[in-house]
Each structure stands twice: as structure tokens, then as C-alpha cells.
C-alpha positions as CSV (number, residue, x, y, z in Angstrom):
1,M,-23.9,12.5,-37.7
2,H,-23.3,8.8,-38.3
3,R,-19.9,9.4,-39.8
4,R,-18.8,11.6,-36.8
5,R,-19.7,8.8,-34.3
6,L,-17.8,6.3,-36.4
7,L,-14.7,8.6,-36.4
8,Q,-15.0,9.1,-32.7
9,G,-15.2,5.4,-32.1
10,V,-12.1,4.9,-34.3
11,A,-10.3,7.6,-32.3
12,V,-11.2,6.0,-29.0
13,T,-10.1,2.6,-30.2
14,A,-6.8,3.9,-31.5
15,A,-6.1,5.8,-28.3
16,A,-6.8,2.7,-26.2
17,A,-4.4,0.7,-28.3
18,L,-1.6,3.1,-27.4
19,V,-2.0,2.2,-23.7
20,P,0.3,-0.7,-22.9
21,A,-1.5,-4.0,-22.3
22,S,0.0,-4.1,-18.8
23,A,-1.9,-0.9,-17.8
24,R,-5.2,-1.5,-19.6
25,A,-8.1,-2.1,-17.2
26,V,-10.5,-4.8,-18.0
27,A,-14.2,-4.8,-17.8
28,V,-15.3,-4.7,-14.2
29,P,-16.8,-8.0,-13.2
30,A,-20.0,-7.5,-11.2
31,G,-19.0,-5.9,-7.9
32,A,-15.3,-6.2,-8.6
33,A,-14.2,-2.6,-7.6
34,D,-14.8,-2.0,-3.9
35,H,-14.3,1.8,-4.1
36,P,-16.9,3.4,-6.3
37,T,-14.6,5.5,-8.5
38,A,-11.8,3.0,-8.9
39,L,-11.0,1.5,-12.3
40,W,-10.6,-2.3,-12.1
41,A,-7.0,-3.2,-13.2
42,P,-6.6,-6.7,-11.7
43,A,-3.3,-8.1,-10.5
44,H,-2.3,-11.5,-11.7
45,T,-3.8,-14.2,-9.5
46,A,-0.3,-15.5,-8.7
47,N,0.4,-12.2,-6.8
48,Y,-2.2,-12.3,-4.0
49,T,-4.1,-14.8,-1.9
50,V,-7.8,-15.6,-2.0
51,P,-8.6,-16.5,1.6
52,S,-10.5,-19.8,2.2
53,H,-13.0,-17.9,4.4
54,P,-13.2,-14.3,3.0
55,S,-16.1,-13.4,5.3
56,E,-13.9,-14.0,8.3
57,R,-11.2,-11.6,7.1
58,R,-10.9,-8.6,9.5
59,I,-9.3,-5.5,8.2
60,D,-7.9,-3.2,10.9
61,R,-5.4,-0.9,9.1
62,V,-4.5,0.8,5.9
63,V,-0.8,0.7,4.8
64,I,0.4,3.7,2.7
65,H,3.1,3.0,0.1
66,V,5.1,4.9,-2.5
67,A,5.8,2.7,-5.5
68,Q,9.2,4.1,-6.5
69,Q,7.7,3.8,-10.0
70,M,5.2,5.4,-12.3
71,F,1.5,4.5,-12.2
72,T,1.3,2.3,-15.4
73,P,4.5,0.3,-14.7
74,T,3.2,-0.3,-11.1
75,I,0.1,-1.9,-12.4
76,G,2.3,-3.9,-14.9
77,I,4.4,-5.2,-12.0
78,F,1.2,-6.4,-10.2
79,R,0.2,-8.2,-13.4
80,D,3.5,-10.0,-13.8
81,P,3.2,-13.4,-12.1
82,A,7.0,-13.6,-11.6
83,K,7.0,-10.4,-9.4
84,Q,5.0,-12.0,-6.4
85,V,3.8,-8.6,-5.2
86,S,0.6,-6.6,-5.3
87,A,-1.4,-3.9,-3.5
88,H,-5.1,-3.4,-3.4
89,Y,-5.0,0.1,-5.0
90,V,-2.7,2.4,-6.9
91,V,-3.2,6.2,-7.0
92,R,-1.8,8.3,-9.9
93,S,0.0,11.5,-9.0
94,G,-1.2,13.9,-11.8
95,D,-4.9,13.5,-11.5
96,G,-5.5,11.3,-8.4
97,H,-7.0,8.5,-10.6
98,V,-7.4,5.3,-8.5
99,A,-7.0,1.8,-9.9
100,Q,-8.0,-1.3,-7.9
101,C,-5.8,-4.3,-8.5
102,V,-6.9,-6.7,-5.7
103,R,-10.3,-7.0,-4.1
104,E,-10.4,-5.9,-0.5
105,Q,-11.7,-9.4,0.5
106,D,-8.4,-10.9,-0.9
107,I,-4.9,-10.6,0.6
108,A,-2.6,-8.4,-1.4
109,W,1.2,-9.1,-0.9
110,H,2.2,-5.5,-0.1
111,A,3.6,-5.2,3.4
112,G,6.3,-7.9,3.5
113,N,4.7,-9.2,6.7
114,W,2.1,-11.9,6.4
115,D,0.2,-10.9,9.6
116,V,-0.1,-7.3,8.4
117,N,-1.0,-8.4,4.9
118,T,-3.9,-10.6,6.2
119,R,-5.4,-7.6,8.1
120,S,-4.7,-4.6,6.0
121,I,-5.5,-2.8,2.7
122,G,-2.4,-1.6,0.8
123,I,-2.5,1.7,-1.2
124,E,0.5,2.4,-3.6
125,H,1.1,5.9,-4.8
126,E,2.9,6.8,-8.0
127,G,6.2,8.5,-7.4
128,W,9.4,8.3,-5.4
129,V,10.0,9.0,-1.7
130,D,12.6,11.6,-2.4
131,R,10.6,13.5,-5.1
132,P,7.8,15.4,-3.4
133,E,6.6,16.8,-6.7
134,Y,4.7,13.5,-7.1
135,F,2.8,14.2,-3.9
136,T,0.3,16.5,-5.5
137,P,-2.8,18.1,-3.9
138,V,-5.1,16.0,-6.0
139,M,-3.2,12.8,-5.2
140,Y,-3.5,13.5,-1.5
141,L,-7.2,14.3,-1.8
142,R,-8.2,11.3,-3.8
143,S,-6.0,8.9,-1.7
144,A,-7.5,10.4,1.5
145,R,-11.0,9.9,0.1
146,L,-10.1,6.3,-0.7
147,T,-8.7,5.7,2.8
148,A,-11.7,7.3,4.4
149,D,-14.0,5.1,2.4
150,I,-12.0,2.0,3.4
151,C,-12.0,3.0,7.1
152,E,-15.7,3.6,7.1
153,R,-16.6,0.3,5.4
154,H,-14.3,-1.7,7.6
155,G,-14.8,0.2,10.9
156,I,-11.2,1.3,11.1
157,P,-10.3,4.4,13.2
158,K,-9.0,7.3,11.1
159,D,-5.8,7.8,13.0
160,R,-2.1,7.2,12.8
161,A,-2.3,4.0,14.7
162,H,-4.5,2.4,12.0
163,I,-3.2,4.3,8.9
164,I,0.4,3.5,8.8
165,G,3.4,3.8,6.4
166,H,5.1,0.8,4.9
167,H,8.2,1.7,6.9
168,E,6.1,1.0,10.1
169,V,5.3,-2.6,9.3
170,P,7.2,-4.9,11.7
171,G,10.3,-6.3,10.0
172,S,10.1,-3.9,7.0
173,D,13.2,-2.7,5.3
174,H,11.3,-0.1,3.3
175,T,11.3,3.6,3.9
176,D,8.1,4.6,2.1
177,P,6.2,6.7,2.1
178,G,9.2,8.6,3.3
179,V,9.9,11.7,5.4
180,L,8.4,14.0,2.7
181,W,5.0,12.4,3.0
182,E,2.8,15.0,4.8
183,W,1.0,12.8,7.4
184,E,-0.7,15.7,9.2
185,R,-2.2,17.0,5.9
186,Y,-3.1,13.5,4.8
187,L,-4.9,12.6,8.0
188,R,-6.8,15.9,8.0
189,L,-8.0,15.1,4.5
190,V,-9.0,11.6,5.6
191,S,-11.0,13.0,8.5
192,L,-12.8,15.5,6.3
193,S,-13.7,12.9,3.6
């Protein structure tokens, strides 16, 4: 029995070593993850702003993004101080796994508009706007649960005026989440969560 546990521990350690350092989550500091099932995968501190008065930060919308990238490299981008970008969350396509990269009390640099950044939570989704195969049922479901949780905790209405696409941010030159994102489906899931 002791030998089996030892071998299982070696296997887990070996498997963890295969995950790139840029995608490994670190131990969650007390209260770090705001969403209960999110894995803490912090962005570099050079890629977001800690407000001087976090208790005064008022969140009134959720911004939906598509990363134009895979899950692990997206987290790696947020960990690179030269990139100057982050989002609060990243949702993986295949299993809906959620990583939190920036605390909700902090200002992620995701919208390209300071006013929107200061009053929103950004959620990146693994995939590409022109490849709907990344928009899986489990990704929609887990993302919708995350959005519903954010809306409930911050008193945000669960509607299209308050859950917006990156392309709807004033001054944005982005197209995500794109025309293939199923807004009606997504909002139905948000309202049911």
C-alpha cells in the first residue's frame, strides 16, 4: 500500500512537470479565487491595476471575449509582463474549466477602454471567433454559470445591456466574441444558472 501511494505521488509530480510553467496554477492564497470552482492562475502584477480603494469599485457589466488562442497560452500571455493585458477569467473549451487570473476587486486590462475596464469583469474563452467548434456545450454552460455568479455577487442584471461582447466596448477594434457566438443560448444559460 505504501509503495502504491509513493508511485501515485511520483506520477502526479511527473505529470505536473509536463505542464508549462506559464500555465501552472499556484496555491490559492486565502480567498484569492472569487468564483468557487476557479483555479487560481494569477496574471503578472504588471498586467492589471490594483485600485487604491477596492471597496469603492462598482462592477456593472461582464465583457465576453474569445482569446484567439488556446487556454494555456492565454494564461501565459497574462503572466508575461511585457504583454500589458489580462482578463479576470479564462474558460477552456473542451471541459469548461475556469481559471481566475485577476481578482474581481482588481482592474484587468481586457477591454481596451479604461472606463469599461474599471467597471467590468472580463471573461476570455479559449478558441477563435471563426471556429465554432471551440464553442462547446460545456464551455457555454460553465461560462454561463460563472457569469451568473458574477452578476449575482455584483448585482448586475442578466441581460444583453450588461453582458456584452468585446466588440461592443466603445472604441474597440475587436470582433470577439464574433458572429458565431450564440448570445440567445448563452443568456438563457445565464438566466438558468
